[in-house]
N, C-alpha and C positions, 0 to 999 in steps of 0.2 A: 782836637782837644789837646791842650798842653799837659804833659806829665809833670808830676811833682818831683823836684830833684831829690836825690838820695840824701843830700846833706840835711834836708828838713827832717827826714825820718830819723837820721842819726842824732840830730840835736834833740828831737823829742824823746828818743830812746835814752839819751844821756840825762835829760831832765828827770824822766821817770825813774831811772836807776838811782839818781842822786836823792830824790825824794824817798825812795825805798830805803836807801842806806842811812839816811838821817832818821827815818822811822825806827830802824833797828837800833841805832846807836842812842837815840834820845829817849824813846818811850820805854816804859817799864811794864806795860800790860802785855801779857803773852799773846792775846788775840791780835793786838795792833802790830806786834813784832812779826807774827805769822803772816798777816796781810802785807806787811812791808816786804817780807821775803818773796811773797808771790808777785808783788809789783816789780821787784828787781828781776825776777825770772821772766815776766812778761816783757820787760824792757829789753832783755837780751833776745827774746824771741822776735821782737819788732826789728831789731838790728839785723838778725839773721834773714828775715823775710825781705828786708830792704836790700841787702846786699845780693841775695839770690835773684831777686827780680831785676836788679840793675845789671847783673851778669847774664840774664836770660837763661838761668839754670834752675832746676827744681830741687837740687840737693838740699839747699837751706830750708826750703819749705817742707820737705819730707822730714828733715831733722827736727823742725819745730813741731810737727805732728807727734813725733815720739816724745819730745819734751813735754808736750801737753798731756800725753797719756801718763807719763811718770808723775807729773804735777798733780793729776787727779788722785793718784794713789797716795801721794804725799799729803794731800789735803785730808784724806780720810784718816790716815795714821796720825797726823798732827793734831787734828781735832779730837781724836780719841784720847791722845795723851793729855791734851789740855783739860778735857772733861775728867779724866782720871785724877789728875793733879788737883783740880778744883774740888772733887769729892773728898779727897783726903785732907787738903790744906785749907779749904774754904776760901781760897783766894787764888787769883792767877797773876799776882804781882811777882815779877821775877826776882825782886830783891828779897822776898820772903821765901822763895823756893831756891835756896842755895845748896841744900843737902837733900838728896832723894833717899831718905831712909824709910824703912817700913813701919 
């Protein structure tokens, strides 16, 4: 069975990272921006796994495991912040949330 070349994984990772970066730069909804940041993080994880498997080492895959653990904590904190802002401002549009005053 033929293995998929590393270049394909890197190209896919670059495409996913670009989509995530465009989502952060273009969209104004905090949830969409949050999901775009997660997409960028997963694109970097894909590149790490591709390079570690190409070099036949587990270092990159272990590093991805720790990144996913930190990302799970980030999701919990990020969604809590978005819910708290929505309760106070009644909107999650980042243009309307320019000052975080009490």
